[in-house]
N, C-alpha and C positions, 0 to 999 in steps of 0.2 A: 787336523791341520787347518781347521776353519777358525781356530782361536789362536791369536798371537799375543803374547804378553811379554813385556820388557820392563825391567827396573834398573835404575842406575843410582850410584852413590859416589860422590867425590868430596874429599875433604882436604883442607890445606892449613898450614901453620906458618907463621912468620914471626921472627924475633928481631926487633930493631934496637940496636944499642943506642943509649943516650950519649950525648956529647960528654967527653971526659971531664970537662970542667963543671958539669952539672950532674954529677953522679947521684946526688941526693934525690934528684927528681925521678930516678928510676928509668927503666927501659920501657919499650912498647911491645906488647904481644898482641897478635891478631890471629884469628882463625876463621875459616869459612866452611860452609857445608852446602852442597847442592844435592838434592835428591828428587828423583822424578820417576814416573812410571806411566805406562800406557797399555791399554788392552784394546785389541782390534778383533771384532767379530765379523768374519766374512760369511754372511748368511748364504750367498750363492753357492759356496763350496758345501755348506751344510745341506742345502736342497739337493745338490748333485749326488749326495751319498745314497739317496733313495731313487732307484731306477725310474719309477713312475713319475716322480717330481722332476727328475733330470730331463725327461722328455718334454715336459711342459715348460720347464725353465729355459731350455735351449731353443724352443720353438720348433716349427715343423721342419722335417728333413725330407729331401727329395728321395723318392724310392728308386732304387737301382733298376735299370732296364732288364728285361728278361733275356738272357742269352739264347741265341739260336743254336740248336743242336740237331744233328742228323737223327732221324727216327730209326730206332732199332726195336725189334720185337722183344716184348717183356712178358714174363710169366705173371699169373695172377698174384703170386706171393710178392713179386717185386713191386707190382702196382699197389698192393695193399700197404707194404712197407713205405712206399713213396708217399702215399696219401697220409698215412699216420705221421710221417716225418714232416710233411708240409704243414699239417694242422698244428703240430707242436711248435714249429718254427714261427708260423703266423701268430700263434698265441703268445709266444715269447717276444716277437718283434711288433706286437700290436701298438699302434700309435693312438694316443688319446684323441677322442673326437673333439670337434669344435666346441660343443656344449661343455664338455669336461674342462677344456682349456679356459673357456670364458668364466667358469665357476671357480676353478682352482687357482688360476694365475693371480688374481687379485689378492689371494690369501698369502702369496709369496712376495708381498710388496716390500718388505724390509730387506734391503740388499746389503747394507753395511752399517755397523755401529762402531764408533771409536771413542774412547775415553782417555784423556790426557790429564795428568796432574804433576805439578812441579812446585818445589819450595826452594828458596835460596835464603840462607841465614849466615850472618857474620857477626863477630864480636871483636871489639878493639878495647884493650885495657891498658891505660898508661900507668906509670909509677911502679912497674914490675921490677923488683930488686934482683932476683936470681939471674945468673948468667946462663947463657945457652951452652949446653954440652952435647953429648951424643944423642942423636935423634931429637935435638932441640930442647932437651930437658936437662935438669940438674939432678944428678944421682937418680935418674929414672923416676923422679918424684914430682917435681914441679915443672910446668903447670899441670902435669898429669897426662896419662895416656889418652883419656877422652878428649881433652882440649887439643892435643896435638893431632888427633884423628879427625878433628872438625866438629866434635860434639859441642853443643852450645851450653855454657854454664847458665844456671838460673839467675838471671838478673832482672829481666822484664817482668816476670810473674811472681813477685813476692807478695806475702800477705801484708795487710795494712799495718800490722804491728811491726813487721820487719822493715817495711819501707819508711815509716815515719817516726818510729820510736828509737831514740838514741841507744836505749838499752832494752832491746826486745827480750821477751820471755823465752823465745826459742829461736836459735839461729840456724837450725837444721834446714837445709835447702837454700840458704843464703850463701852462694858460692864465694862472694867477695869477703864476707865476714868470716866464713869458715877458714879462709886462706889469707887472713889479714896480715900474717907475718910476711907475706910475699909483697905487700904493697907499702910504698914509702909513706912515712909519716910527715913528710915535709909540707909545711903550710904553703909553700910556693908552688906546689903541684896543682895546677888549675885546669888541666886538660880533662875533657869529659870521657867517661866510659860510654861507648856507643854500641848498640846492638841494632842490626837491621834484619827485617823479615819481609819476605815477599812470597805470596801464595797465589797460584793461578790454576784454574782447571777449566776444561771445556769438554762438552759432549757433542759429538756430531753424528748424524745419521743420514743415510741416503735411502730414500723410499721411492719405489718405482711401481705404481699401481698397474701400469701396462707399458708395453715397449715404447721407448722414446719419450716417455713422460716421466721426468725426474724431479723429485722434491728433495732439496738439501735442507736439513734441519740443524740448528745450532743453538747452543746455550752455553754461556761462559761467565766466569766471574774472576776478578783479580783484586788483590788487596796488598798494599805495601805500607810498611811502617818503619820509621826510624825512632829509636828510643835513646835518649841521652840523659845522663845524670852525672853529678859530681860526687865522687867517693873519695873523701879526704879527711884528714885529721882536723877536727874543730875544737880540740881541747885547748884551753888557755893556760893549762898547768904544765910547766916544763917537765919533761920526762914521762908524761902520761899520754899514751897514744889512744885516741878514741876516733876510729874511722866510722863515718856515718854517711848514709845516702841523703843527698840534698838535690833539690831542683830537678825532680824527674819530669821530663818533657817527652811527649809522644807527638810525632808529626807524620802524616801519611795521606793516602788517598785510596779510593776504591771505585770500582766500576762493575756493573752487572748488566747483562742483557735483560730487557724488561718488555712489557706489553702495555701499550696505551692506546690501542686502536679504537676503543670505545668512544673517545672524544676527539680523535684526529680530524674528523670531517665536520666538527662544529666550528666552522670558520667564518660565519657571518658576524657582523659587528655585535648584534644582539646575543648571539650564542657565546661569543668570546667574553662579553660582559657577564653573562649568566654563569659561565664556568668560574670566573674570578670571584663572583659573589658566593658561589658554592664553597670555594676555598675559604673565604672569610668566615662563613657560617660553620664550617667543619671545625674551626679552632675551639669552639665551646665544647663540642663533643669530645675532642681529643684531650682538652684540659681536664674534664671530669673523669676520663679514663686514667689519667696520670696522677691526679691528686684528689684530696678531699678538703672540706672546709671552704670558707669564703676567702676570696682574694682580698688582700689588705687595701687595695685601691677600691674605693666605694663604687665608682662608676663601673669598673670591671666586675665587681661583686654583684651589682644589679643586673649585669648581662649574663651572669651565671658562671663566671670563671672560677676555678678552684684556686686555693691558696698556693702561691708561688708559680703558678702556670697561667700567666696572662696572655694577652692577645699577641704579644711580640716575643714570647719566650721560645727559644730555638726548638726545644723538644715538642712544642705545640705546633709550630709553623711547618716543620718538615713532614710529619705524617698527614697533616691537613692538606698540604700541597699535593703530596703523592696520591692521596685518596681522590681529590677532586679531578686531577688531570689524567688519571688512569682508569677512572670509572669504578673504583673500589668503594666499599662502604666504610665510612669513617668510624663506624662502630667495631669494625673487625680488621682494619688495615694494620700492618705490622708497625709497631711504635719504634722499633730499633732499625735504623736504615742499614746498619752493618750486618744485620741478621737476615736481610732479604735474600731469598733464593732466586737464582736466574730463571728466566722464562724463555720460551722457545721463539726464535726468529727463523725465517725461512726464505728460500729462493726456489722458484718453480721454472722449469725449462721444458718446452715441448718442441721436438724436432721431427715429428712424424708426418706432418701434413704433406710434405713433398713425396712421401712414399705411398700415399693414397692413390689408387689407380686414376681417379678423376683428375688429379692434379699433377701426375707424373710428367706429363708432356708440357706443363706450364712452368713449374718451379724446379730450379736446380737445387735450391735449399730454401727452407722456410722455418724460421725459429720464433717461438713465442716465449717471452720471459716475464717474470713477475717476482719482485723481491720486497721483503719487509724487514726492517731492522730498527730496534729501539735500544738505547742504553740509558741507564740511570747512573749518575756519577756524582761523587763528591771529590772535587779536584784538590781540596786541601782541608785537613783537620789538624788541630793541635791542642795540647793540654791547656786548660783554662787556669791561668795563674790566680785569678780571684777565687776560683774554687779551691785550689790548693791552700790558699791563705786562710780560708774560712771553713775548711772541711771539718775541723774539730768543734765548730760552733754551729751556727745556722747559716749555711751558704746561700744567703739571699741578698740580692742587690737592694740597697736601701733607697735607691732612686725609683726603680721600676717595680720593686717588690716582687721580682721574679727570681726563681732559683738560678744560681750559676750552673751551667751545664759542665759536666766533667771534661768534655771535649768541645772545643769551639769549632763549629762548621761554618765557614764563611759563605759558601754557596752550594746549591744543589742544582744539577742540570738534568734535563731529559731531552735527548736528541732522538727524533723519530723520523723515519723516512720510508716512502715507497720508492725504491730505486731499481726499476721503475714500477709504477702502478700497473702499467701494461707496456710491453715493448714488442715490436714486430721488426724483424730483420729478414728480408727476402731477396733472393737473386733469381731472376727469370732466365730461361734458357736462351732468350734472344739477346742477352747481354745487359738488360736493364736490371737495376736493383733499387730498392727503397727501404727505408727504415722509419719507424715511428716510435717515439718514446714519450710517455706522459709521466712526469715525476711530481711527487708532492712530499713536502717535508715540513716539520715543525720543530722549533727549538725553544725550550723553556729554561730560563735561568733565574732561580730564586736567590736573592741576597738576604741573608739574615742580619746583615749589618745595616743596610739602608732600607730594609723592609720594602723592597721593590721587586716586582716580577717583570722580566723582559720576555716577551713572547714574539717569536719570529715565524711568520707563515710564508711559505714559498710554494709556488706552482710553476711548472715549466713544461712546455711542449716542444719537442725537437722533431723536425721532419727532414729527411734526407732523400735525395734522388740521384741515381747515377746511371750512366749509359756508356758501355764500353763498345766502341766501334772497332772492329778488326780490319786490319789491312786497308786503312784509309790513305789514299795517295793525294797529297796536296802538292801539285807540280811546282809551284813557285817556292816551296820549301825544300822539296826533295830533289828538284832539278830534273825530273823525268819529263820525257816528251812522248806523247802517244801518236803513233803513225796511223793515219786513217787508211783503211783498205779501199779498193775501187768497187767492191761489191760484185755481184754476179752469182750465178747458181753454184759455181764450183768453189766459191770462197768458203773457207772454214769459219764457222760461227764462233764468237767469243764464249768462253765458258761462263756459266751463270754462277753467281755467288751463292754459296750455301747460306740460307737465311738463319740456320741454327747457329752460325758463327757470328751473328751480328750483322746489322744492316750496313751497307757501304753506300757512299754517296758518289755518284758519277760512275761511268763505265770504266772497266779495267781492260787494258790490253794484255794479251797473253804474254807472259814472260816478265811483266813488271811486278816489282815487289813493293806493296804498300806497308804502312805502319799502323800502330794502334792509337786511337784517340779516346781519351777517358774524360767524359763530361760529368761534372758533379754540381749539385745545387743543395745547399744546406740552409735551413730556416729554423730559428728558435725564437720563442716568445716566453719571457720570464717575468713573473709578477711576485715580488717579495716585499714584505712590510714588517716592521718591528713596532710593537706596542709596548708602552711602559705603564704598568699597573702599580699604583701606590696604595698600600694597605690603609683602610679606614678613611680614605679621602675621596672615594668615589670618582677618581680621575683615571681616565684611559686616553692616551694620546699617542699618535704615531711619532716615533722619534727618528725614523729613517725608513727608506723604502724606495723602490724604483719599478717602473715598467721598462723592460729592455727588449728591443726588437733587433734581431741580428739576421743578416742575409749574407751569404758567401757563395756565389757561383764561381766555378773555375773550370778550366779545360786544359788538359795536359796532353801534349803530342810527342810521341817518341820517334825522333827522326831516324835514329839507328841505335846500335847497342850502347853507345857512349853519350850521345847528345839528345837532350829532351828540352822542350819548351813548355812553360806553364803560364797561362794567362789567368789572372785572378782579379776579383773585386770583392772587397769586404765593406759591409755597411752595418753600422751599429747606432741605434737611436735609443737614448736613455731619457726618460721623463720622471723626475723625482716626485715623491708623494708628500713632501714637506716643503715649507718655504725656505728651508736652509739650503736647498740646492737649486739648480736651474737646468732646463732641458739642454741636452748635449747630443751632437751628432758627430760621429767619427767615420770617415771613409778612407779607404786605401785601396790601391790597385796597382797593377803593373804586369810586367812579364819577367819571369825567372828563367834564365838559361842555365841548365845544369850539364856539366861535362864530367863524365866519370872516367877516372884513370884506373887501369888495371894494375 
């Protein structure tokens, strides 16, 4: 029972009739398929199946007290049997020692592992001639049991011969050509055949080296693609039907968790310039991994670039960029961005400090957090029309002398952040609370169109303080009046406020009911700047950026169950880092009266 596995499949089919006056254009058939699966490994249940590990996994248990019984005379045989039984029971109920727990417990650090996988597929085919009958088919033949059940026909993954040859040598596996009798031959049918495909998977694991210290690990990848083509009759001879695949276009995006920590803290101006220069120099290494021979541009040939893979060729730029900014070696970095495997991101949480005897009387709760996440993404890729037009010859750009890529990728981004690098959130037993967060992030966006890299560096520190005062009586708000006693030995003293409930200001008369006062102060300082790097120009300049200081003190007083008052003041000071902006100060404040209706 420590392993849970689940698989799902769903399929759908839809037949849409064409308008009666355009019968020759055919109908529209669509199907879809969703399949997913997940496996969950609960390692704690696995450990509990071994009695010795269960005792360590569940921690120490209090020993039951010894019951008191009246003494009765026992024989030697009874005493011996009692001793033997006691020894056997003690042996069976023996608890692991502290040393055993310290050694074995870290070996049980993996608590849970979960794997999720899903795919969504769909197909849309216009120009379908047969009508829909029982179960959506015609004579239980067209479009076939598989299509009706959601199975995807082979349209996206044809061979080169099937895709581009009007008369291929073998049409086996080409679903549209195999069933060409079902498709209209009207030259006026211009709707595209569409296939969509989405794949995503993630792996999550929870690791707990010791109690209250938790590490959440995650890695995931997603990919989506839309394929379109025109499948129609291109014959110019009357009565001759020749359906061919034309204008195949792929459009999509992908994202994967990655790791770029090696260069995240290289944030001084000299280090930023040095990283960009490394990116530029990596291009020659990547070029020679991709191609051979000399580049047709003499200047690039002198620099060492291979034929067709110059300094601005897309397949050169992307691996060179990834290698430089993730700390990988340009000689071994993956050349295919779609083939990159996900890497681990994490989040750490520790909540055990308030349970340490030294701090138990100080903290009500105390939490330490740390998180790291990086994603490598291609927001848009599409088929290259120049590549399709020149694929049968030499697919090279006569202007730049670079090969046309099969897929045009307009931009590649890396988003990296410590959120937070370190975070502290604590509540004291006297009603005070405070939090500290230090965050750092970096955004990199490479454009293969403008040959420019935009780099955004952000640092932020957030401080917060709160104080909850219990039963505070503010007479001019509550309308209460405190009667002063005359004093004397016989007079009863006023009860003292329990300091563990929070400090109170001013004496309290017996029988008066005060309210809660919540005081908060928040402070944040943010520094962010964006640099624009231009390839082979030696230019780095800030295009935007600000220093931002924020202060926001507030106090909220609850008069009764329905009425509360909140006094607040917000201050924000922004100083730009470029001449395009100007310093700005925003302030606001006031009193908010809230009345709650039941």
